C-alpha positions in Angstrom: -11.6 33.3 7.5 -10.5 31.1 10.4 -8.3 29.0 8.1 -6.6 31.9 6.2 -3.6 31.8 8.5 -3.1 28.1 8.0 -3.4 28.5 4.2 -0.9 31.4 4.2 1.6 29.2 6.1 1.0 26.3 3.8 1.5 28.3 0.6 4.5 30.1 2.1 6.2 26.8 3.0 5.4 25.4 -0.5 7.3 28.3 -2.0 10.2 27.7 0.4 9.8 31.1 1.9 10.4 32.2 5.5 8.2 34.6 7.4 10.9 37.3 7.1 11.0 36.8 3.4 7.3 37.1 3.0 7.2 40.1 5.3 9.8 41.9 3.2 7.9 41.3 0.0 4.7 42.6 1.6 6.4 45.6 3.2 5.2 44.6 6.7 7.0 43.2 9.8 7.6 39.6 10.4 5.4 39.8 13.5 2.5 40.9 11.2 3.0 37.8 9.1 3.2 35.6 12.2 0.0 37.1 13.5 -1.8 36.3 10.2 -0.5 32.7 10.3 -1.4 32.2 13.9 -4.9 33.7 13.6 -4.3 36.6 15.9 -5.2 39.0 13.2 -6.7 38.7 9.7 -5.5 40.5 6.5 -7.9 42.8 4.8 -8.9 42.3 1.2 -6.1 44.4 -0.2 -3.6 42.5 1.8 -5.0 39.2 0.7 -4.6 40.2 -2.9 -1.0 41.2 -2.2 -0.2 37.9 -0.4 -1.8 35.9 -3.3 0.4 37.8 -5.8 3.6 37.3 -3.8 2.8 33.5 -3.2 1.7 33.1 -6.9 -1.7 31.7 -5.7 -5.3 32.5 -6.1 -7.2 34.5 -3.4 -9.7 31.6 -3.2 -6.8 29.3 -2.2 -6.0 31.7 0.7 -9.6 31.7 1.9 -10.9 28.2 1.2 -7.6 26.2 1.1 -5.4 24.7 -1.6 -7.5 22.3 -3.8 -6.2 18.7 -3.7 -5.1 17.6 -7.2 -7.1 14.7 -8.6 -3.9 12.6 -8.8 -3.3 13.0 -5.0 -6.9 12.0 -4.4 -6.4 8.8 -6.4 -3.3 8.0 -4.4 -5.2 8.4 -1.2 -8.0 6.2 -2.6 -5.4 3.5 -3.5 -4.0 3.7 0.0 -7.4 3.2 1.5 -8.0 0.2 -0.8 -4.6 -1.3 0.1 -5.2 -0.8 3.8 -8.6 -2.3 3.6 -7.2 -5.4 1.7 -4.4 -5.6 4.3 -6.9 -5.6 7.2 -9.1 -8.1 5.4 -6.3 -10.5 4.8 -5.1 -10.1 8.4 -8.6 -11.0 9.7 -8.8 -14.0 7.4 -5.4 -15.2 8.6 -6.5 -15.0 12.2 -9.9 -16.7 11.6 -8.7 -19.4 9.2 -5.5 -20.2 11.0 -7.2 -21.8 14.0 -9.7 -23.6 11.8 -6.9 -25.0 9.5 -5.0 -26.3 12.5 -8.2 -27.9 13.9 -8.9 -29.5 10.5 -5.4 -30.9 10.3 -5.7 -32.5 13.7 -9.2 -33.8 13.1 -9.0 -34.9 9.4 -5.2 -35.5 9.2 -5.3 -33.3 6.1 -3.1 -30.3 5.2 -5.3 -28.8 2.4 -6.4 -25.6 4.3 -3.0 -25.2 5.8 -1.4 -25.3 2.3 -3.8 -22.6 1.2 -3.1 -20.5 4.3 0.7 -20.8 4.2 1.3 -20.8 0.5 -1.2 -18.3 -0.7 -2.9 -16.1 2.0 0.2 -15.2 4.0 2.5 -14.4 1.1 -0.3 -12.2 -0.3 -0.6 -10.6 3.1 3.1 -9.8 3.1 2.9 -8.5 -0.5 0.0 -6.1 0.3 1.9 -5.0 3.4 4.9 -4.0 1.4 2.8 -2.1 -1.1 0.7 -0.3 1.6 3.7 0.7 3.6 5.4 2.4 0.6 2.1 4.0 -0.4 1.8 5.5 3.1 5.4 6.7 3.1 4.9 8.2 -0.3 1.9 10.2 0.7 3.1 11.3 4.2 6.8 12.0 3.4 6.8 12.6 -0.3 8.9 9.5 -1.3 9.2 9.4 -5.1 9.2 6.3 -7.2 12.5 5.5 -8.7 13.2 4.9 -12.4 16.0 3.6 -14.6 17.0 0.5 -16.5 18.0 -1.4 -13.3 14.8 -0.6 -11.5 12.8 -1.7 -14.5 14.7 -5.0 -14.7 14.2 -5.7 -11.0 10.4 -4.9 -11.4 10.0 -7.4 -14.3 12.1 -10.1 -12.6 10.0 -9.8 -9.4 6.8 -9.8 -11.5 8.0 -12.9 -13.4 8.9 -14.7 -10.1 5.5 -13.9 -8.6 3.8 -15.2 -11.7 5.7 -18.4 -11.6 4.9 -18.7 -7.9 1.2 -18.2 -8.5 1.3 -20.7 -11.5 2.8 -23.3 -9.2 0.9 -22.7 -6.0 -2.6 -21.8 -7.1 -3.5 -25.1 -8.9 -1.8 -27.1 -6.1 -3.8 -25.4 -3.3 -7.0 -25.6 -5.4 -6.5 -29.4 -5.8 -5.8 -29.8 -2.0 -8.8 -27.8 -1.0 -11.0 -29.8 -3.4 -9.6 -33.0 -1.9 -10.3 -31.6 1.6 -13.9 -31.0 0.7 -14.2 -34.6 -0.6 -12.8 -35.9 2.7 -16.1 -35.1 4.3 -17.7 -37.9 2.3 -14.8 -40.1 1.2 -14.0 -43.2 3.2 -10.2 -42.8 2.7 -7.7 -40.7 1.0 -7.2 -43.2 -1.9 -10.7 -42.4 -3.2 -9.9 -38.7 -3.7 -9.1 -37.9 -7.3 -6.2 -35.6 -8.3 -5.6 -33.8 -11.6 -2.0 -32.5 -11.2 1.0 -34.7 -12.1 2.9 -36.2 -9.3 6.0 -34.1 -9.8 4.0 -30.9 -9.2 3.2 -31.9 -5.7 6.7 -33.1 -5.1 8.1 -29.8 -6.2 5.8 -27.9 -3.8 6.8 -30.2 -0.9 10.4 -29.7 -1.8 9.9 -25.9 -1.6 7.7 -26.1 1.5 10.3 -25.4 4.2 12.3 -22.7 2.4 9.1 -20.9 1.5 8.0 -20.8 5.1 11.3 -19.3 6.1 11.4 -16.8 3.3 7.8 -15.6 3.0 8.7 -12.2 4.5 10.6 -11.6 1.2 7.1 -10.9 -0.2 7.2 -7.6 1.7 10.1 -6.1 -0.4 8.4 -7.7 -3.5 5.4 -5.5 -2.6 7.7 -2.5 -2.4 9.0 -3.3 -5.9 5.5 -3.6 -7.3 4.6 -0.3 -5.7 7.5 1.4 -7.4 6.9 -0.2 -10.8 3.2 0.4 -10.7 3.7 4.1 -10.6 5.6 4.1 -13.8 2.8 2.5 -15.7 -0.4 4.0 -14.4 
């Protein structure tokens, strides 16, 4: 019964009740309740039953602890998955960053750099925003917001991210394919491309603004976190 006191304190706080309030309902002194919660003394069986009735809980919850709802477990599992993905992307960024720079200086090719700067780092910021909000939600009880405006913002952000992926993924794939062919090709003119010229021109036009604004993917991750909770 070592954790009985902690369980009593937890259930009492969940009910928004003070030690004085609980003591009054149990017809004991506040010091008695304090002793229970601090482990200086343990309630007998009859007292456990009375405490459970007052706190509207099960006696097993006082003895073994409050069971974690399955929904909360799922939220913690999602946080672990998000944190693991965040760490993986961070490690990839560190490992691939130096290699992409070396490749650029050696092969005079920006293929790996494009993939790193246009895909990996924005994804890193996106996951960071989601993981931060998931952490805040679980530790401080932050609730997801709802409403027409929130829904519109969610769909706008989702649409912009979809357009970004539609533009960048094929371009980076083409550049990475060309980078691979550079190992055997004699010059750049022998490397085939499949995207129209305006596609690459558009990406190059957006290159500098995207580098300055990639941290905007963090609030985008926050928006996805908020919208995700309304649908799953």
